[in-house]
PDB file with one MODEL, atoms N, CA, C and O in Angstrom:
MODEL        1
ATOM      1  N   MET A   1     155.927 -20.787 206.595  1.00  0.00           N
ATOM      2  CA  MET A   1     156.454 -21.927 205.899  1.00  0.00           C
ATOM      3  C   MET A   1     155.495 -23.095 206.080  1.00  0.00           C
ATOM      4  O   MET A   1     154.988 -23.315 207.180  1.00  0.00           O
ATOM      5  N   ASN A   2     155.242 -23.840 205.017  1.00  0.00           N
ATOM      6  CA  ASN A   2     154.319 -24.971 205.076  1.00  0.00           C
ATOM      7  C   ASN A   2     154.974 -26.228 204.526  1.00  0.00           C
ATOM      8  O   ASN A   2     155.722 -26.178 203.550  1.00  0.00           O
ATOM      9  N   ILE A   3     154.685 -27.348 205.160  1.00  0.00           N
ATOM     10  CA  ILE A   3     155.078 -28.668 204.673  1.00  0.00           C
ATOM     11  C   ILE A   3     153.832 -29.534 204.773  1.00  0.00           C
ATOM     12  O   ILE A   3     153.146 -29.529 205.795  1.00  0.00           O
ATOM     13  N   SER A   4     153.541 -30.276 203.712  1.00  0.00           N
ATOM     14  CA  SER A   4     152.359 -31.121 203.726  1.00  0.00           C
ATOM     15  C   SER A   4     152.698 -32.508 203.199  1.00  0.00           C
ATOM     16  O   SER A   4     153.410 -32.646 202.204  1.00  0.00           O
ATOM     17  N   THR A   5     152.187 -33.529 203.868  1.00  0.00           N
ATOM     18  CA  THR A   5     152.316 -34.911 203.425  1.00  0.00           C
ATOM     19  C   THR A   5     150.923 -35.530 203.484  1.00  0.00           C
ATOM     20  O   THR A   5     149.956 -34.862 203.851  1.00  0.00           O
ATOM     21  N   GLU A   6     150.825 -36.795 203.125  1.00  0.00           N
ATOM     22  CA  GLU A   6     149.532 -37.472 203.239  1.00  0.00           C
ATOM     23  C   GLU A   6     149.028 -37.475 204.671  1.00  0.00           C
ATOM     24  O   GLU A   6     147.823 -37.408 204.910  1.00  0.00           O
ATOM     25  N   ARG A   7     149.941 -37.553 205.615  1.00  0.00           N
ATOM     26  CA  ARG A   7     149.568 -37.686 207.027  1.00  0.00           C
ATOM     27  C   ARG A   7     149.530 -36.356 207.773  1.00  0.00           C
ATOM     28  O   ARG A   7     148.631 -36.129 208.583  1.00  0.00           O
ATOM     29  N   PHE A   8     150.491 -35.477 207.511  1.00  0.00           N
ATOM     30  CA  PHE A   8     150.629 -34.264 208.313  1.00  0.00           C
ATOM     31  C   PHE A   8     150.629 -32.992 207.469  1.00  0.00           C
ATOM     32  O   PHE A   8     151.084 -32.985 206.325  1.00  0.00           O
ATOM     33  N   ASP A   9     150.109 -31.919 208.059  1.00  0.00           N
ATOM     34  CA  ASP A   9     150.277 -30.560 207.554  1.00  0.00           C
ATOM     35  C   ASP A   9     151.036 -29.800 208.632  1.00  0.00           C
ATOM     36  O   ASP A   9     150.676 -29.853 209.808  1.00  0.00           O
ATOM     37  N   LEU A  10     152.080 -29.098 208.229  1.00  0.00           N
ATOM     38  CA  LEU A  10     152.907 -28.356 209.178  1.00  0.00           C
ATOM     39  C   LEU A  10     153.003 -26.915 208.710  1.00  0.00           C
ATOM     40  O   LEU A  10     153.183 -26.641 207.523  1.00  0.00           O
ATOM     41  N   GLU A  11     152.879 -26.003 209.657  1.00  0.00           N
ATOM     42  CA  GLU A  11     152.986 -24.580 209.371  1.00  0.00           C
ATOM     43  C   GLU A  11     153.796 -23.946 210.494  1.00  0.00           C
ATOM     44  O   GLU A  11     153.645 -24.311 211.660  1.00  0.00           O
ATOM     45  N   THR A  12     154.644 -23.006 210.142  1.00  0.00           N
ATOM     46  CA  THR A  12     155.418 -22.322 211.178  1.00  0.00           C
ATOM     47  C   THR A  12     155.121 -20.831 211.162  1.00  0.00           C
ATOM     48  O   THR A  12     154.816 -20.247 210.123  1.00  0.00           O
ATOM     49  N   THR A  13     155.219 -20.242 212.328  1.00  0.00           N
ATOM     50  CA  THR A  13     155.147 -18.799 212.489  1.00  0.00           C
ATOM     51  C   THR A  13     156.236 -18.426 213.486  1.00  0.00           C
ATOM     52  O   THR A  13     156.853 -19.296 214.100  1.00  0.00           O
ATOM     53  N   PHE A  14     156.463 -17.144 213.639  1.00  0.00           N
ATOM     54  CA  PHE A  14     157.487 -16.685 214.569  1.00  0.00           C
ATOM     55  C   PHE A  14     156.831 -15.855 215.658  1.00  0.00           C
ATOM     56  O   PHE A  14     156.040 -14.955 215.372  1.00  0.00           O
ATOM     57  N   ASP A  15     157.159 -16.157 216.899  1.00  0.00           N
ATOM     58  CA  ASP A  15     156.665 -15.396 218.039  1.00  0.00           C
ATOM     59  C   ASP A  15     157.773 -14.440 218.477  1.00  0.00           C
ATOM     60  O   ASP A  15     158.745 -14.870 219.097  1.00  0.00           O
ATOM     61  N   PRO A  16     157.640 -13.150 218.162  1.00  0.00           N
ATOM     62  CA  PRO A  16     158.707 -12.206 218.502  1.00  0.00           C
ATOM     63  C   PRO A  16     158.876 -11.991 220.003  1.00  0.00           C
ATOM     64  O   PRO A  16     159.971 -11.648 220.450  1.00  0.00           O
ATOM     65  N   THR A  17     157.823 -12.183 220.788  1.00  0.00           N
ATOM     66  CA  THR A  17     157.960 -11.992 222.234  1.00  0.00           C
ATOM     67  C   THR A  17     158.787 -13.105 222.864  1.00  0.00           C
ATOM     68  O   THR A  17     159.522 -12.865 223.823  1.00  0.00           O
ATOM     69  N   MET A  18     158.672 -14.327 222.330  1.00  0.00           N
ATOM     70  CA  MET A  18     159.454 -15.461 222.835  1.00  0.00           C
ATOM     71  C   MET A  18     160.726 -15.672 222.010  1.00  0.00           C
ATOM     72  O   MET A  18     161.599 -16.449 222.394  1.00  0.00           O
ATOM     73  N   ASN A  19     160.822 -14.974 220.878  1.00  0.00           N
ATOM     74  CA  ASN A  19     161.953 -15.106 219.964  1.00  0.00           C
ATOM     75  C   ASN A  19     162.163 -16.570 219.546  1.00  0.00           C
ATOM     76  O   ASN A  19     163.287 -17.070 219.509  1.00  0.00           O
ATOM     77  N   GLN A  20     161.044 -17.237 219.235  1.00  0.00           N
ATOM     78  CA  GLN A  20     161.080 -18.642 218.843  1.00  0.00           C
ATOM     79  C   GLN A  20     160.073 -18.910 217.732  1.00  0.00           C
ATOM     80  O   GLN A  20     159.089 -18.190 217.562  1.00  0.00           O
ATOM     81  N   LEU A  21     160.355 -19.967 216.987  1.00  0.00           N
ATOM     82  CA  LEU A  21     159.386 -20.472 216.023  1.00  0.00           C
ATOM     83  C   LEU A  21     158.257 -21.173 216.761  1.00  0.00           C
ATOM     84  O   LEU A  21     158.467 -21.783 217.810  1.00  0.00           O
ATOM     85  N   ILE A  22     157.072 -21.081 216.208  1.00  0.00           N
ATOM     86  CA  ILE A  22     155.948 -21.885 216.667  1.00  0.00           C
ATOM     87  C   ILE A  22     155.645 -22.863 215.543  1.00  0.00           C
ATOM     88  O   ILE A  22     155.432 -22.458 214.400  1.00  0.00           O
ATOM     89  N   ILE A  23     155.626 -24.140 215.866  1.00  0.00           N
ATOM     90  CA  ILE A  23     155.361 -25.185 214.884  1.00  0.00           C
ATOM     91  C   ILE A  23     153.953 -25.698 215.134  1.00  0.00           C
ATOM     92  O   ILE A  23     153.659 -26.242 216.199  1.00  0.00           O
ATOM     93  N   ASN A  24     153.085 -25.522 214.145  1.00  0.00           N
ATOM     94  CA  ASN A  24     151.710 -26.008 214.214  1.00  0.00           C
ATOM     95  C   ASN A  24     151.604 -27.215 213.295  1.00  0.00           C
ATOM     96  O   ASN A  24     151.923 -27.126 212.109  1.00  0.00           O
ATOM     97  N   VAL A  25     151.157 -28.342 213.838  1.00  0.00           N
ATOM     98  CA  VAL A  25     151.060 -29.575 213.057  1.00  0.00           C
ATOM     99  C   VAL A  25     149.647 -30.133 213.170  1.00  0.00           C
ATOM    100  O   VAL A  25     149.063 -30.189 214.252  1.00  0.00           O
ATOM    101  N   TYR A  26     149.119 -30.542 212.029  1.00  0.00           N
ATOM    102  CA  TYR A  26     147.820 -31.217 212.001  1.00  0.00           C
ATOM    103  C   TYR A  26     148.033 -32.647 211.532  1.00  0.00           C
ATOM    104  O   TYR A  26     148.587 -32.878 210.457  1.00  0.00           O
ATOM    105  N   ASP A  27     147.596 -33.599 212.332  1.00  0.00           N
ATOM    106  CA  ASP A  27     147.667 -35.024 212.010  1.00  0.00           C
ATOM    107  C   ASP A  27     146.329 -35.400 211.373  1.00  0.00           C
ATOM    108  O   ASP A  27     145.316 -35.523 212.062  1.00  0.00           O
ATOM    109  N   LYS A  28     146.336 -35.581 210.055  1.00  0.00           N
ATOM    110  CA  LYS A  28     145.097 -35.862 209.322  1.00  0.00           C
ATOM    111  C   LYS A  28     144.507 -37.219 209.690  1.00  0.00           C
ATOM    112  O   LYS A  28     143.286 -37.375 209.733  1.00  0.00           O
ATOM    113  N   LEU A  29     145.356 -38.188 209.952  1.00  0.00           N
ATOM    114  CA  LEU A  29     144.887 -39.533 210.267  1.00  0.00           C
ATOM    115  C   LEU A  29     144.098 -39.572 211.577  1.00  0.00           C
ATOM    116  O   LEU A  29     143.050 -40.212 211.662  1.00  0.00           O
ATOM    117  N   ASN A  30     144.608 -38.887 212.586  1.00  0.00           N
ATOM    118  CA  ASN A  30     143.984 -38.896 213.912  1.00  0.00           C
ATOM    119  C   ASN A  30     143.165 -37.646 214.213  1.00  0.00           C
ATOM    120  O   ASN A  30     142.629 -37.503 215.312  1.00  0.00           O
ATOM    121  N   ASP A  31     143.066 -36.737 213.236  1.00  0.00           N
ATOM    122  CA  ASP A  31     142.331 -35.485 213.407  1.00  0.00           C
ATOM    123  C   ASP A  31     142.761 -34.786 214.700  1.00  0.00           C
ATOM    124  O   ASP A  31     141.941 -34.457 215.557  1.00  0.00           O
ATOM    125  N   ARG A  32     144.071 -34.572 214.807  1.00  0.00           N
ATOM    126  CA  ARG A  32     144.664 -34.001 216.017  1.00  0.00           C
ATOM    127  C   ARG A  32     145.620 -32.883 215.614  1.00  0.00           C
ATOM    128  O   ARG A  32     146.322 -32.990 214.609  1.00  0.00           O
ATOM    129  N   THR A  33     145.642 -31.820 216.396  1.00  0.00           N
ATOM    130  CA  THR A  33     146.578 -30.727 216.149  1.00  0.00           C
ATOM    131  C   THR A  33     147.518 -30.573 217.332  1.00  0.00           C
ATOM    132  O   THR A  33     147.203 -30.958 218.459  1.00  0.00           O
ATOM    133  N   GLY A  34     148.670 -30.008 217.050  1.00  0.00           N
ATOM    134  CA  GLY A  34     149.634 -29.703 218.094  1.00  0.00           C
ATOM    135  C   GLY A  34     150.367 -28.423 217.743  1.00  0.00           C
ATOM    136  O   GLY A  34     150.709 -28.199 216.582  1.00  0.00           O
ATOM    137  N   SER A  35     150.606 -27.595 218.722  1.00  0.00           N
ATOM    138  CA  SER A  35     151.383 -26.367 218.554  1.00  0.00           C
ATOM    139  C   SER A  35     152.508 -26.394 219.574  1.00  0.00           C
ATOM    140  O   SER A  35     152.288 -26.594 220.769  1.00  0.00           O
ATOM    141  N   PHE A  36     153.714 -26.187 219.074  1.00  0.00           N
ATOM    142  CA  PHE A  36     154.889 -26.303 219.928  1.00  0.00           C
ATOM    143  C   PHE A  36     155.874 -25.182 219.622  1.00  0.00           C
ATOM    144  O   PHE A  36     156.100 -24.835 218.463  1.00  0.00           O
ATOM    145  N   TYR A  37     156.456 -24.621 220.678  1.00  0.00           N
ATOM    146  CA  TYR A  37     157.591 -23.731 220.470  1.00  0.00           C
ATOM    147  C   TYR A  37     158.785 -24.598 220.092  1.00  0.00           C
ATOM    148  O   TYR A  37     158.863 -25.766 220.472  1.00  0.00           O
ATOM    149  N   GLU A  38     159.713 -24.015 219.340  1.00  0.00           N
ATOM    150  CA  GLU A  38     160.845 -24.802 218.841  1.00  0.00           C
ATOM    151  C   GLU A  38     161.629 -25.481 219.962  1.00  0.00           C
ATOM    152  O   GLU A  38     162.148 -26.580 219.766  1.00  0.00           O
ATOM    153  N   LYS A  39     161.724 -24.857 221.118  1.00  0.00           N
ATOM    154  CA  LYS A  39     162.482 -25.461 222.224  1.00  0.00           C
ATOM    155  C   LYS A  39     161.705 -26.572 222.930  1.00  0.00           C
ATOM    156  O   LYS A  39     162.264 -27.278 223.770  1.00  0.00           O
ATOM    157  N   GLU A  40     160.426 -26.732 222.598  1.00  0.00           N
ATOM    158  CA  GLU A  40     159.602 -27.776 223.207  1.00  0.00           C
ATOM    159  C   GLU A  40     159.561 -29.058 222.385  1.00  0.00           C
ATOM    160  O   GLU A  40     159.068 -30.078 222.865  1.00  0.00           O
ATOM    161  N   VAL A  41     160.065 -29.026 221.167  1.00  0.00           N
ATOM    162  CA  VAL A  41     159.930 -30.166 220.254  1.00  0.00           C
ATOM    163  C   VAL A  41     160.471 -31.453 220.866  1.00  0.00           C
ATOM    164  O   VAL A  41     159.844 -32.504 220.734  1.00  0.00           O
ATOM    165  N   THR A  42     161.602 -31.396 221.520  1.00  0.00           N
ATOM    166  CA  THR A  42     162.178 -32.616 222.101  1.00  0.00           C
ATOM    167  C   THR A  42     161.365 -33.136 223.283  1.00  0.00           C
ATOM    168  O   THR A  42     161.552 -34.276 223.707  1.00  0.00           O
ATOM    169  N   ASN A  43     160.466 -32.313 223.818  1.00  0.00           N
ATOM    170  CA  ASN A  43     159.640 -32.720 224.958  1.00  0.00           C
ATOM    171  C   ASN A  43     158.215 -33.108 224.570  1.00  0.00           C
ATOM    172  O   ASN A  43     157.359 -33.257 225.442  1.00  0.00           O
ATOM    173  N   ILE A  44     157.951 -33.272 223.285  1.00  0.00           N
ATOM    174  CA  ILE A  44     156.617 -33.699 222.854  1.00  0.00           C
ATOM    175  C   ILE A  44     156.359 -35.084 223.445  1.00  0.00           C
ATOM    176  O   ILE A  44     157.218 -35.961 223.351  1.00  0.00           O
ATOM    177  N   PRO A  45     155.190 -35.294 224.051  1.00  0.00           N
ATOM    178  CA  PRO A  45     154.921 -36.572 224.724  1.00  0.00           C
ATOM    179  C   PRO A  45     154.900 -37.769 223.773  1.00  0.00           C
ATOM    180  O   PRO A  45     154.671 -37.630 222.572  1.00  0.00           O
ATOM    181  N   ASP A  46     155.144 -38.936 224.340  1.00  0.00           N
ATOM    182  CA  ASP A  46     155.202 -40.173 223.560  1.00  0.00           C
ATOM    183  C   ASP A  46     153.900 -40.493 222.839  1.00  0.00           C
ATOM    184  O   ASP A  46     153.923 -41.165 221.808  1.00  0.00           O
ATOM    185  N   LYS A  47     152.768 -40.030 223.354  1.00  0.00           N
ATOM    186  CA  LYS A  47     151.504 -40.303 222.669  1.00  0.00           C
ATOM    187  C   LYS A  47     151.429 -39.588 221.316  1.00  0.00           C
ATOM    188  O   LYS A  47     150.564 -39.897 220.497  1.00  0.00           O
ATOM    189  N   LEU A  48     152.333 -38.636 221.085  1.00  0.00           N
ATOM    190  CA  LEU A  48     152.411 -37.919 219.806  1.00  0.00           C
ATOM    191  C   LEU A  48     153.728 -38.229 219.090  1.00  0.00           C
ATOM    192  O   LEU A  48     154.265 -37.378 218.380  1.00  0.00           O
ATOM    193  N   ILE A  49     154.242 -39.430 219.275  1.00  0.00           N
ATOM    194  CA  ILE A  49     155.570 -39.785 218.765  1.00  0.00           C
ATOM    195  C   ILE A  49     155.685 -39.629 217.250  1.00  0.00           C
ATOM    196  O   ILE A  49     156.724 -39.187 216.761  1.00  0.00           O
ATOM    197  N   GLU A  50     154.637 -39.983 216.493  1.00  0.00           N
ATOM    198  CA  GLU A  50     154.714 -39.842 215.036  1.00  0.00           C
ATOM    199  C   GLU A  50     154.842 -38.377 214.638  1.00  0.00           C
ATOM    200  O   GLU A  50     155.577 -38.039 213.710  1.00  0.00           O
ATOM    201  N   MET A  51     154.119 -37.510 215.346  1.00  0.00           N
ATOM    202  CA  MET A  51     154.189 -36.077 215.087  1.00  0.00           C
ATOM    203  C   MET A  51     155.592 -35.560 215.417  1.00  0.00           C
ATOM    204  O   MET A  51     156.164 -34.774 214.662  1.00  0.00           O
ATOM    205  N   LYS A  52     156.130 -36.001 216.534  1.00  0.00           N
ATOM    206  CA  LYS A  52     157.472 -35.602 216.957  1.00  0.00           C
ATOM    207  C   LYS A  52     158.510 -36.036 215.923  1.00  0.00           C
ATOM    208  O   LYS A  52     159.385 -35.252 215.555  1.00  0.00           O
ATOM    209  N   ILE A  53     158.417 -37.265 215.459  1.00  0.00           N
ATOM    210  CA  ILE A  53     159.359 -37.773 214.453  1.00  0.00           C
ATOM    211  C   ILE A  53     159.252 -36.962 213.167  1.00  0.00           C
ATOM    212  O   ILE A  53     160.266 -36.628 212.555  1.00  0.00           O
ATOM    213  N   PHE A  54     158.029 -36.646 212.758  1.00  0.00           N
ATOM    214  CA  PHE A  54     157.819 -35.841 211.552  1.00  0.00           C
ATOM    215  C   PHE A  54     158.497 -34.475 211.682  1.00  0.00           C
ATOM    216  O   PHE A  54     159.176 -34.030 210.757  1.00  0.00           O
ATOM    217  N   ILE A  55     158.317 -33.817 212.812  1.00  0.00           N
ATOM    218  CA  ILE A  55     158.931 -32.499 213.026  1.00  0.00           C
ATOM    219  C   ILE A  55     160.453 -32.616 213.029  1.00  0.00           C
ATOM    220  O   ILE A  55     161.135 -31.842 212.358  1.00  0.00           O
ATOM    221  N   ILE A  56     160.983 -33.568 213.772  1.00  0.00           N
ATOM    222  CA  ILE A  56     162.437 -33.731 213.857  1.00  0.00           C
ATOM    223  C   ILE A  56     163.025 -34.087 212.496  1.00  0.00           C
ATOM    224  O   ILE A  56     164.084 -33.582 212.122  1.00  0.00           O
ATOM    225  N   HIS A  57     162.341 -34.952 211.758  1.00  0.00           N
ATOM    226  CA  HIS A  57     162.808 -35.345 210.426  1.00  0.00           C
ATOM    227  C   HIS A  57     162.888 -34.136 209.488  1.00  0.00           C
ATOM    228  O   HIS A  57     163.760 -34.082 208.621  1.00  0.00           O
ATOM    229  N   ASN A  58     161.996 -33.182 209.657  1.00  0.00           N
ATOM    230  CA  ASN A  58     161.953 -31.998 208.797  1.00  0.00           C
ATOM    231  C   ASN A  58     162.597 -30.773 209.437  1.00  0.00           C
ATOM    232  O   ASN A  58     162.491 -29.672 208.898  1.00  0.00           O
ATOM    233  N   TRP A  59     163.263 -30.947 210.576  1.00  0.00           N
ATOM    234  CA  TRP A  59     163.751 -29.808 211.350  1.00  0.00           C
ATOM    235  C   TRP A  59     164.698 -28.902 210.565  1.00  0.00           C
ATOM    236  O   TRP A  59     164.517 -27.685 210.579  1.00  0.00           O
ATOM    237  N   SER A  60     165.679 -29.444 209.897  1.00  0.00           N
ATOM    238  CA  SER A  60     166.628 -28.575 209.181  1.00  0.00           C
ATOM    239  C   SER A  60     165.917 -27.797 208.081  1.00  0.00           C
ATOM    240  O   SER A  60     166.240 -26.635 207.838  1.00  0.00           O
ATOM    241  N   HIS A  61     164.965 -28.419 207.421  1.00  0.00           N
ATOM    242  CA  HIS A  61     164.193 -27.735 206.385  1.00  0.00           C
ATOM    243  C   HIS A  61     163.336 -26.625 207.005  1.00  0.00           C
ATOM    244  O   HIS A  61     163.252 -25.523 206.462  1.00  0.00           O
ATOM    245  N   ILE A  62     162.716 -26.916 208.119  1.00  0.00           N
ATOM    246  CA  ILE A  62     161.889 -25.927 208.816  1.00  0.00           C
ATOM    247  C   ILE A  62     162.743 -24.730 209.215  1.00  0.00           C
ATOM    248  O   ILE A  62     162.389 -23.587 208.927  1.00  0.00           O
ATOM    249  N   LYS A  63     163.855 -24.990 209.871  1.00  0.00           N
ATOM    250  CA  LYS A  63     164.718 -23.927 210.373  1.00  0.00           C
ATOM    251  C   LYS A  63     165.323 -23.110 209.227  1.00  0.00           C
ATOM    252  O   LYS A  63     165.318 -21.880 209.278  1.00  0.00           O
ATOM    253  N   ASN A  64     165.839 -23.777 208.205  1.00  0.00           N
ATOM    254  CA  ASN A  64     166.460 -23.076 207.080  1.00  0.00           C
ATOM    255  C   ASN A  64     165.460 -22.236 206.308  1.00  0.00           C
ATOM    256  O   ASN A  64     165.763 -21.095 205.960  1.00  0.00           O
ATOM    257  N   ARG A  65     164.290 -22.763 206.032  1.00  0.00           N
ATOM    258  CA  ARG A  65     163.281 -22.011 205.292  1.00  0.00           C
ATOM    259  C   ARG A  65     162.817 -20.806 206.084  1.00  0.00           C
ATOM    260  O   ARG A  65     162.601 -19.735 205.515  1.00  0.00           O
ATOM    261  N   HIS A  66     162.660 -20.965 207.383  1.00  0.00           N
ATOM    262  CA  HIS A  66     162.193 -19.846 208.188  1.00  0.00           C
ATOM    263  C   HIS A  66     163.262 -18.755 208.264  1.00  0.00           C
ATOM    264  O   HIS A  66     162.946 -17.573 208.127  1.00  0.00           O
ATOM    265  N   LEU A  67     164.502 -19.130 208.479  1.00  0.00           N
ATOM    266  CA  LEU A  67     165.577 -18.138 208.568  1.00  0.00           C
ATOM    267  C   LEU A  67     165.744 -17.393 207.254  1.00  0.00           C
ATOM    268  O   LEU A  67     166.057 -16.203 207.247  1.00  0.00           O
ATOM    269  N   TYR A  68     165.538 -18.088 206.144  1.00  0.00           N
ATOM    270  CA  TYR A  68     165.646 -17.464 204.828  1.00  0.00           C
ATOM    271  C   TYR A  68     164.599 -16.368 204.648  1.00  0.00           C
ATOM    272  O   TYR A  68     164.854 -15.367 203.979  1.00  0.00           O
ATOM    273  N   ARG A  69     163.428 -16.556 205.240  1.00  0.00           N
ATOM    274  CA  ARG A  69     162.332 -15.612 205.069  1.00  0.00           C
ATOM    275  C   ARG A  69     162.441 -14.400 205.980  1.00  0.00           C
ATOM    276  O   ARG A  69     161.772 -13.397 205.732  1.00  0.00           O
ATOM    277  N   LEU A  70     163.262 -14.455 207.027  1.00  0.00           N
ATOM    278  CA  LEU A  70     163.359 -13.323 207.964  1.00  0.00           C
ATOM    279  C   LEU A  70     164.052 -12.130 207.363  1.00  0.00           C
ATOM    280  O   LEU A  70     164.208 -11.107 208.029  1.00  0.00           O
TER     281      LEU A  70
ENDMDL
END
C-alpha cells in the first residue's frame, strides 16, 4: 500500500514473522527515512514528530487498505 503527499511517501509491507505491518516513510523535505513496526508508531521520537503525525493521521487508511489486500 502506498500513500504519497508533497512532503511524505509512505509504503507498507507485512512481516509474517512478527505478524505486524512495517511502515516505511520517506520525508522528502528533510531527505530522511523511517521504518517502524505498527506497534512502534506511538513511540516514534519527538524529532520525527511530523512523520509520526502523518502516520497517525493516515492510520485508519493504512490499516484498512492493508487488511483488504490480505
